[in-house]
N, C-alpha and C positions, 0 to 999 in steps of 0.2 A: 400739347400737342406740336408734332412736328409742322414745320410750314412749307418747307419745300417737297417736291416729289421724290428727291434722293432721300431726304431724312425720313419720309413715311415708308419708303421701302426698307430702309436700314431698322426702323421700327418693327415692320412686319418680319424681317428676317431674324432679329433678335428674339422675338417672341418665340419662334419656331424653334431655334438653337436651344433657348432657355429650356423649353418643355423637353426636347430630346436629351439635353446634357442631364437635367433633372432625373429623368427616367434611367438613365445609364448609371448614375450616382446611386440612385435607390437600389437599382438590382445588385450593384456591387457591395453595398452596405448590408443587404440581406444576405448574400452569399458568405461574406466574412462573418456574419452573426451564426450562420449555420456550421461553420467551421469552429467556431469558438464554442457552441452548444455541445457538438459533437465531443470535443476534448474535454469539457466539463463533465459530460456524462460517461467519459471514459471509454468511448468507441472510438478507437484509434484507426481502425479500417475505414469507418464512414468519414472520418475526419480527413483522411488521407484523400478520399474521393472527392469531397466536397472541396479540398484545397485545390485540387486539379482545376474544378471548374471556376474558383474564385481566382486563381492565377490567370486562367484564361481571360476572364472578364477584366481584370486589373490590367492585363497587358494590352487589352484592346482599348480600354479607357485611355491609358497612357500614350499610346500610338495615335489616338485620335485627338489628343490634347484637351479631352474632357477633363483629366486629372493631370497633373504633373508628373512625368514620367519617375522622378525620383520618389514622389509620394507614394506611387503604386509599387515602386521597388521594396520601400520600406515596409509596406503592407505584407508584401509577399514573404520578406525576411522575418518579420514578427510572427507571422502565422505558421512558417515552416520551423521556426525556433520552438513555438509552443508544441507543436506536434512531435518534434525531436524529444523534448523534455517529458510529454506524456508517454512516448515509447519507452523512455528509460525507466519511468516511474512504474510501469507496467510489467 
């Protein structure tokens, strides 16, 4: 347990931030899963619309430093590559 008032405040702040960051990361992972499922089902149109939402969430998470910006960029790149390959296959 924290002993000083400042340490108690930091603990409260870190709990709030941890919960907020966790919910953002969960939402991002869910959106990425939707894109991958749409590609696996062969629905390229749905995959593209889900990708737009995923890219938006990834950009927001990267700009707020919930995730590292390079990580979000890598996810976006890999998802767009997946969609491109699905387009070429169909």
